[in-house]
N, CA, C and O atoms as a MOPAC input file, in Angstrom:
PM7 MOZYME 1SCF
protein

 N    105.14800 1    85.93500 1   -35.00600 1
 C    106.06700 1    86.83100 1   -35.68000 1
 C    105.99600 1    88.24000 1   -35.09700 1
 O    107.03200 1    88.86000 1   -34.85600 1
 N    104.79300 1    88.75000 1   -34.86800 1
 C    104.61000 1    90.10400 1   -34.32900 1
 C    105.25900 1    90.24200 1   -32.94800 1
 O    105.83700 1    91.28500 1   -32.64100 1
 N    105.17100 1    89.20900 1   -32.12100 1
 C    105.75300 1    89.25900 1   -30.77600 1
 C    107.27100 1    89.38700 1   -30.86000 1
 O    107.86400 1    90.13200 1   -30.08000 1
 N    107.90300 1    88.69000 1   -31.77100 1
 C    109.35400 1    88.76200 1   -31.92500 1
 C    109.77000 1    90.18800 1   -32.28300 1
 O    110.73200 1    90.70800 1   -31.72000 1
 N    109.06100 1    90.81800 1   -33.20500 1
 C    109.37500 1    92.19300 1   -33.59700 1
 C    109.21000 1    93.12800 1   -32.41100 1
 O    110.06100 1    93.98800 1   -32.18500 1
 N    108.13900 1    92.97900 1   -31.65400 1
 C    107.90500 1    93.82300 1   -30.47500 1
 C    109.00200 1    93.60200 1   -29.43800 1
 O    109.48100 1    94.55700 1   -28.82800 1
 N    109.39900 1    92.35000 1   -29.23600 1
 C    110.47000 1    92.05800 1   -28.28100 1
 C    111.78000 1    92.70500 1   -28.70500 1
 O    112.49500 1    93.25900 1   -27.87000 1
 N    112.10100 1    92.64100 1   -29.98400 1
 C    113.33700 1    93.24800 1   -30.49000 1
 C    113.29900 1    94.76500 1   -30.32700 1
 O    114.29600 1    95.37600 1   -29.94100 1
 N    112.16000 1    95.36500 1   -30.61800 1
 C    112.00100 1    96.80900 1   -30.47300 1
 C    112.13100 1    97.21700 1   -29.00500 1
 O    112.77400 1    98.21800 1   -28.68900 1
 N    111.52200 1    96.44100 1   -28.11400 1
 C    111.59700 1    96.69400 1   -26.67400 1
 C    113.04700 1    96.65100 1   -26.20100 1
 O    113.49500 1    97.55100 1   -25.49200 1
 N    113.77900 1    95.61300 1   -26.59000 1
 C    115.17500 1    95.46600 1   -26.15400 1
 C    116.06700 1    96.55300 1   -26.73900 1
 O    116.96600 1    97.05000 1   -26.06000 1
 N    115.82600 1    96.92500 1   -27.98900 1
 C    116.59000 1    98.00900 1   -28.59300 1
 C    116.31400 1    99.31600 1   -27.84500 1
 O    117.23600 1   100.07900 1   -27.55800 1
 N    115.04900 1    99.56500 1   -27.53300 1
 C    114.68500 1   100.76400 1   -26.79200 1
 C    115.28600 1   100.79700 1   -25.40000 1
 O    115.71000 1   101.84900 1   -24.92100 1
 N    115.32000 1    99.63900 1   -24.75500 1
 C    115.91600 1    99.56300 1   -23.41900 1
 C    117.40500 1    99.87800 1   -23.47700 1
 O    117.92600 1   100.58600 1   -22.61500 1
 N    118.08400 1    99.36100 1   -24.48100 1
 C    119.50500 1    99.64800 1   -24.63700 1
 C    119.73900 1   101.13800 1   -24.86300 1
 O    120.67800 1   101.70800 1   -24.30800 1
 N    118.90900 1   101.75800 1   -25.65900 1
 C    119.03300 1   103.20200 1   -25.89300 1
 C    118.77900 1   103.96000 1   -24.60200 1
 O    119.52600 1   104.88200 1   -24.27500 1
 N    117.73700 1   103.59000 1   -23.85700 1
 C    117.39000 1   104.23300 1   -22.58800 1
 C    118.55300 1   104.15800 1   -21.60000 1
 O    118.87400 1   105.13900 1   -20.92800 1
 N    119.17800 1   102.98800 1   -21.52000 1
 C    120.24700 1   102.77200 1   -20.53900 1
 C    121.62100 1   103.23900 1   -21.00400 1
 O    122.42900 1   103.68200 1   -20.18800 1
 N    121.89500 1   103.14800 1   -22.29300 1
 C    123.26200 1   103.36000 1   -22.75900 1
 C    123.45100 1   104.51300 1   -23.73800 1
 O    124.28800 1   105.38600 1   -23.50800 1
 N    122.69400 1   104.52600 1   -24.81200 1
 C    122.94400 1   105.50700 1   -25.87500 1
 C    122.75800 1   106.93900 1   -25.40800 1
 O    123.60100 1   107.79400 1   -25.68000 1
 N    121.66900 1   107.21000 1   -24.71300 1
 C    121.43200 1   108.57900 1   -24.22900 1
 C    121.26400 1   108.63200 1   -22.71800 1
 O    121.02900 1   109.70000 1   -22.15300 1
 N    121.38400 1   107.48200 1   -22.06400 1
 C    121.39400 1   107.38200 1   -20.61400 1
 C    120.22900 1   108.10300 1   -19.94300 1
 O    120.42500 1   108.91800 1   -19.04100 1
 N    119.01800 1   107.79400 1   -20.39400 1
 C    117.80000 1   108.38400 1   -19.82700 1
 C    117.66900 1   108.07500 1   -18.33300 1
 O    117.05100 1   108.82800 1   -17.58100 1
 N    118.26200 1   106.95500 1   -17.92400 1
 C    118.14500 1   106.52800 1   -16.53200 1
 C    118.85600 1   107.46600 1   -15.56000 1
 O    118.67200 1   107.34700 1   -14.34800 1
 N    119.65400 1   108.38600 1   -16.06200 1
 C    120.29300 1   109.38100 1   -15.20100 1
 C    119.25500 1   110.31300 1   -14.59100 1
 O    119.41900 1   110.78200 1   -13.46500 1
 N    118.19000 1   110.57800 1   -15.33800 1
 C    117.17500 1   111.54300 1   -14.88700 1
 C    115.81800 1   110.92800 1   -14.57400 1
 O    115.06600 1   111.46900 1   -13.76400 1
 N    115.49800 1   109.80000 1   -15.20900 1
 C    114.14200 1   109.24600 1   -15.09000 1
 C    114.10800 1   107.95100 1   -14.30700 1
 O    114.89800 1   107.03900 1   -14.55300 1
 N    113.18200 1   107.87900 1   -13.35700 1
 C    112.93100 1   106.64600 1   -12.64100 1
 C    112.05600 1   105.75800 1   -13.51600 1
 O    111.00200 1   106.18400 1   -13.98700 1
 N    112.49200 1   104.53600 1   -13.72700 1
 C    111.73600 1   103.53900 1   -14.47800 1
 C    112.11700 1   102.18200 1   -13.91500 1
 O    113.26900 1   101.75700 1   -14.00500 1
 N    111.14000 1   101.51200 1   -13.33800 1
 C    111.38700 1   100.25300 1   -12.64200 1
 C    112.10100 1    99.22600 1   -13.51700 1
 O    113.07200 1    98.61200 1   -13.07500 1
 N    111.63400 1    99.02900 1   -14.75200 1
 C    112.23500 1    98.01600 1   -15.61900 1
 C    113.71300 1    98.28400 1   -15.87900 1
 O    114.48600 1    97.34700 1   -16.07800 1
 N    114.10600 1    99.54100 1   -15.88000 1
 C    115.50000 1    99.91500 1   -16.13600 1
 C    116.33100 1    99.93400 1   -14.85600 1
 O    117.53200 1   100.20000 1   -14.90000 1
 N    115.70500 1    99.65700 1   -13.73200 1
 C    116.37300 1    99.71600 1   -12.42600 1
 C    116.97500 1   101.09000 1   -12.15100 1
 O    117.98200 1   101.21100 1   -11.45400 1
 N    116.34800 1   102.11400 1   -12.70200 1
 C    116.83100 1   103.47000 1   -12.43300 1
 C    116.07500 1   104.03100 1   -11.24600 1
 O    114.87400 1   103.81000 1   -11.09200 1
 N    116.78600 1   104.74900 1   -10.42200 1
 C    116.20900 1   105.26500 1    -9.18900 1
 C    116.69600 1   106.69100 1    -8.98000 1
 O    117.63100 1   106.93700 1    -8.21800 1
 N    116.05900 1   107.60800 1    -9.65600 1
 C    116.44300 1   109.00600 1    -9.58100 1
 C    115.19000 1   109.86000 1    -9.60400 1
 O    114.11800 1   109.37300 1    -9.96400 1
 N    115.30300 1   111.10200 1    -9.23400 1
 C    114.11800 1   111.96000 1    -9.23100 1
 C    114.38800 1   113.31600 1    -9.87200 1
 O    113.77000 1   114.31300 1    -9.49800 1
 N    115.29800 1   113.35800 1   -10.82400 1
 C    115.59600 1   114.60600 1   -11.52000 1
 C    114.47500 1   114.93700 1   -12.50400 1
 O    113.93000 1   116.04100 1   -12.49100 1
 N    114.13900 1   113.97300 1   -13.35100 1
 C    113.05600 1   114.14300 1   -14.31500 1
 C    111.81100 1   113.43900 1   -13.82200 1
 O    111.81100 1   112.86100 1   -12.73500 1
 N    110.74400 1   113.48400 1   -14.61300 1
 C    109.50700 1   112.82200 1   -14.20900 1
 C    109.69400 1   111.32800 1   -13.94700 1
 O    110.47200 1   110.65200 1   -14.62000 1
 N    108.96400 1   110.83800 1   -12.95800 1
 C    108.93400 1   109.41800 1   -12.64000 1
 C    108.03600 1   108.75400 1   -13.67700 1
 O    106.81900 1   108.93900 1   -13.65500 1
 N    108.61900 1   107.99600 1   -14.57000 1
 C    107.87200 1   107.41300 1   -15.68300 1
 C    106.88300 1   106.35300 1   -15.22000 1
 O    105.87300 1   106.11800 1   -15.88200 1
 N    107.16200 1   105.71100 1   -14.09000 1
 C    106.21100 1   104.73100 1   -13.54900 1
 C    104.94500 1   105.41100 1   -13.05000 1
 O    103.86400 1   104.82500 1   -13.11100 1
 N    105.06300 1   106.62800 1   -12.56300 1
 C    103.89400 1   107.35300 1   -12.05500 1
 C    103.07700 1   107.98900 1   -13.16600 1
 O    101.84700 1   107.92400 1   -13.14600 1
 N    103.74400 1   108.60200 1   -14.13700 1
 C    102.98100 1   109.30000 1   -15.17200 1
 C    102.48800 1   108.35200 1   -16.26400 1
 O    101.54600 1   108.67900 1   -16.98600 1
 N    103.11200 1   107.18500 1   -16.39300 1
 C    102.69500 1   106.13900 1   -17.32000 1
 C    102.35800 1   106.69300 1   -18.70400 1
 O    101.22100 1   106.57500 1   -19.16100 1
 N    103.33200 1   107.28800 1   -19.36200 1
 C    103.04700 1   107.92500 1   -20.64700 1
 C    102.79400 1   106.92300 1   -21.77100 1
 O    103.38400 1   105.84300 1   -21.81000 1
 N    101.91100 1   107.30400 1   -22.67400 1
 C    101.66100 1   106.48800 1   -23.87200 1
 C    102.74200 1   106.79700 1   -24.89300 1
 O    103.45400 1   107.79400 1   -24.77900 1
 N    102.85700 1   105.93300 1   -25.89000 1
 C    103.90100 1   106.05800 1   -26.90800 1
 C    103.95900 1   107.45700 1   -27.51000 1
 O    105.03200 1   108.05500 1   -27.58400 1
 N    102.83000 1   107.97400 1   -27.93400 1
 C    102.79700 1   109.26900 1   -28.61900 1
 C    103.36800 1   110.38100 1   -27.74900 1
 O    104.07700 1   111.25900 1   -28.24100 1
 N    103.06200 1   110.34400 1   -26.47000 1
 C    103.56900 1   111.36700 1   -25.54800 1
 C    105.08800 1   111.27100 1   -25.41400 1
 O    105.78900 1   112.28100 1   -25.47000 1
 N    105.58400 1   110.05900 1   -25.23800 1
 C    107.02900 1   109.86700 1   -25.10200 1
 C    107.73600 1   110.29900 1   -26.38400 1
 O    108.73300 1   111.01900 1   -26.34300 1
 N    107.21300 1   109.85500 1   -27.50900 1
 C    107.84400 1   110.17900 1   -28.78700 1
 C    107.89800 1   111.68600 1   -29.01800 1
 O    108.91400 1   112.20400 1   -29.48200 1
 N    106.82600 1   112.38500 1   -28.70300 1
 C    106.77900 1   113.84000 1   -28.87400 1
 C    107.85600 1   114.52000 1   -28.04500 1
 O    108.50700 1   115.45000 1   -28.52200 1
 N    108.05300 1   114.07100 1   -26.81500 1
 C    109.06600 1   114.66900 1   -25.93900 1
 C    110.47200 1   114.30700 1   -26.41400 1
 O    111.36200 1   115.15700 1   -26.41400 1
 N    110.67800 1   113.06100 1   -26.81600 1
 C    111.99500 1   112.65400 1   -27.32700 1
 C    112.33400 1   113.45400 1   -28.58700 1
 O    113.47800 1   113.87100 1   -28.76900 1
 N    111.35800 1   113.66400 1   -29.43900 1
 C    111.55700 1   114.38000 1   -30.69600 1
 C    111.78200 1   115.87900 1   -30.48400 1
 O    112.68400 1   116.46500 1   -31.08200 1
 N    110.96900 1   116.48900 1   -29.64000 1
 C    110.97400 1   117.94900 1   -29.49200 1
 C    111.63000 1   118.47600 1   -28.22000 1
 O    111.94100 1   119.66300 1   -28.13000 1
 N    111.84200 1   117.60200 1   -27.23900 1
 C    112.31600 1   118.06100 1   -25.94500 1
 C    111.15000 1   118.63400 1   -25.14400 1
 O    110.06900 1   118.86600 1   -25.68500 1
 N    111.37800 1   118.85700 1   -23.86000 1
 C    110.36000 1   119.45100 1   -22.98000 1
 C    111.05500 1   119.95600 1   -21.73000 1
 O    111.81700 1   119.22200 1   -21.10000 1
 N    110.80000 1   121.19600 1   -21.37000 1
 C    111.46500 1   121.75400 1   -20.19100 1
 C    112.96900 1   121.69700 1   -20.35700 1
 O    113.51400 1   122.19800 1   -21.34100 1
 N    113.64100 1   121.08300 1   -19.38900 1
 C    115.10200 1   120.98100 1   -19.46100 1
 C    115.57300 1   119.77300 1   -20.27900 1
 O    116.76100 1   119.64600 1   -20.57500 1
 N    114.64900 1   118.89700 1   -20.63700 1
 C    115.03600 1   117.74100 1   -21.44700 1
 C    115.24100 1   118.18400 1   -22.89100 1
 O    114.36100 1   118.80700 1   -23.48500 1
 N    116.40300 1   117.86100 1   -23.45400 1
 C    116.67700 1   118.27900 1   -24.83300 1
 C    115.94300 1   117.40100 1   -25.84900 1
 O    115.48100 1   116.30500 1   -25.53200 1
 N    115.85200 1   117.90100 1   -27.04500 1
 C    115.37600 1   117.11300 1   -28.17800 1
 C    116.48100 1   116.13700 1   -28.57300 1
 O    117.66400 1   116.47400 1   -28.52500 1
 N    116.09100 1   114.94300 1   -28.95900 1
 C    117.07100 1   113.97300 1   -29.44100 1
 C    117.03400 1   113.84200 1   -30.95300 1
 O    117.66600 1   112.95100 1   -31.52100 1
 N    116.29100 1   114.73400 1   -31.60600 1
 C    116.28600 1   114.76900 1   -33.05600 1
 C    117.68300 1   115.18700 1   -33.51800 1
 O    118.22500 1   116.18700 1   -33.04800 1
 N    118.25100 1   114.43000 1   -34.42500 1
 C    119.61000 1   114.69900 1   -34.88800 1
 C    120.66200 1   113.98100 1   -34.05500 1
 O    121.81400 1   113.87100 1   -34.47700 1
 N    120.28500 1   113.49500 1   -32.88500 1
 C    121.18200 1   112.70700 1   -32.03000 1
 C    120.85700 1   111.22900 1   -32.21100 1
 O    121.74900 1   110.40000 1   -32.38700 1
 N    119.57100 1   110.91800 1   -32.16400 1
 C    119.09900 1   109.55900 1   -32.41500 1
 C    118.44500 1   109.50800 1   -33.78400 1
 O    117.84500 1   110.48500 1   -34.23000 1
 N    118.56100 1   108.37700 1   -34.44400 1
 C    117.85600 1   108.15900 1   -35.70800 1
 C    116.36100 1   108.01300 1   -35.41000 1
 O    115.97600 1   107.72300 1   -34.27700 1
 N    115.54200 1   108.21000 1   -36.40600 1
 C    114.08600 1   108.08800 1   -36.26000 1
 C    113.69300 1   106.75600 1   -35.62400 1
 O    112.87300 1   106.72400 1   -34.70600 1
 N    114.27500 1   105.65800 1   -36.10900 1
 C    113.93000 1   104.34300 1   -35.56900 1
 C    114.39000 1   104.19600 1   -34.11500 1
 O    113.74900 1   103.48000 1   -33.34500 1
 N    115.47400 1   104.85000 1   -33.72700 1
 C    115.93500 1   104.80600 1   -32.33500 1
 C    114.98700 1   105.59000 1   -31.43600 1
 O    114.69800 1   105.16200 1   -30.31800 1
 N    114.50300 1   106.73400 1   -31.91200 1
 C    113.54100 1   107.51500 1   -31.12300 1
 C    112.25200 1   106.72800 1   -30.92900 1
 O    111.65300 1   106.76700 1   -29.85400 1
 N    111.82900 1   106.01900 1   -31.95900 1
 C    110.62100 1   105.19600 1   -31.84600 1
 C    110.85200 1   104.01600 1   -30.91300 1
 O    109.96300 1   103.65400 1   -30.14100 1
 N    112.02700 1   103.41700 1   -30.97500 1
 C    112.33200 1   102.26700 1   -30.11600 1
 C    112.35500 1   102.66600 1   -28.64400 1
 O    111.76700 1   101.97200 1   -27.81400 1
 N    113.01100 1   103.75400 1   -28.30600 1
 C    113.07200 1   104.16500 1   -26.90600 1
 C    111.68500 1   104.61100 1   -26.42300 1
 O    111.34100 1   104.40000 1   -25.26000 1
 N    110.90600 1   105.21100 1   -27.28800 1
 C    109.54000 1   105.61200 1   -26.93100 1
 C    108.67100 1   104.38400 1   -26.67900 1
 O    107.86800 1   104.36900 1   -25.74600 1
 N    108.83000 1   103.36500 1   -27.50200 1
 C    108.10700 1   102.11000 1   -27.32200 1
 C    108.50100 1   101.46600 1   -25.99200 1
 O    107.64400 1   101.03000 1   -25.22400 1
 N    109.78100 1   101.41500 1   -25.73700 1
 C    110.26700 1   100.80700 1   -24.48800 1
 C    109.69400 1   101.51800 1   -23.26800 1
 O    109.18500 1   100.86700 1   -22.35500 1
 N    109.77200 1   102.83000 1   -23.24200 1
 C    109.28200 1   103.58800 1   -22.08600 1
 C    107.78000 1   103.38700 1   -21.91400 1
 O    107.31700 1   103.11400 1   -20.80600 1
 N    107.02400 1   103.51700 1   -22.98200 1
 C    105.57000 1   103.39600 1   -22.85500 1
 C    105.16000 1   101.98400 1   -22.44700 1
 O    104.26000 1   101.82100 1   -21.62400 1
 N    105.79500 1   100.97300 1   -23.00100 1
 C    105.45400 1    99.60000 1   -22.64700 1
 C    105.84700 1    99.25200 1   -21.21200 1
 O    105.05200 1    98.66700 1   -20.47700 1
 N    107.04900 1    99.60200 1   -20.81600 1
 C    107.50800 1    99.23400 1   -19.47400 1
 C    106.82800 1   100.05900 1   -18.39200 1
 O    106.59900 1    99.55200 1   -17.29400 1
 N    106.50100 1   101.30700 1   -18.66900 1
 C    105.82700 1   102.14400 1   -17.66600 1
 C    104.36200 1   101.77500 1   -17.49900 1
 O    103.77200 1   102.05800 1   -16.45600 1
 N    103.77800 1   101.16100 1   -18.48400 1
 C    102.35400 1   100.83100 1   -18.43600 1
 C    102.08100 1    99.36700 1   -18.16600 1
 O    100.94600 1    98.91700 1   -18.32400 1
 N    103.08000 1    98.61800 1   -17.76600 1
 C    102.89100 1    97.20200 1   -17.41300 1
 C    103.16000 1    96.96200 1   -15.96300 1
 O    103.04900 1    95.82900 1   -15.49300 1

């Protein structure tokens, strides 16, 4: 049961990364087939969930905050997706 929930969260996060806010425009992430160097290379920095969530929530540098743009569960889903795919 736990694996199904994690899989659903991963897929929801991937959809948000690719479509809802189009993170792949700025971030390189192998699982997303994104190949850009505007923002940090997520495969190299391999951020943990908490780090990704903090940046998605508050913004960092030129990256805007997605608070008020994404729902809380969407911010958690995309953070889960990035941390899981970058660390595997």
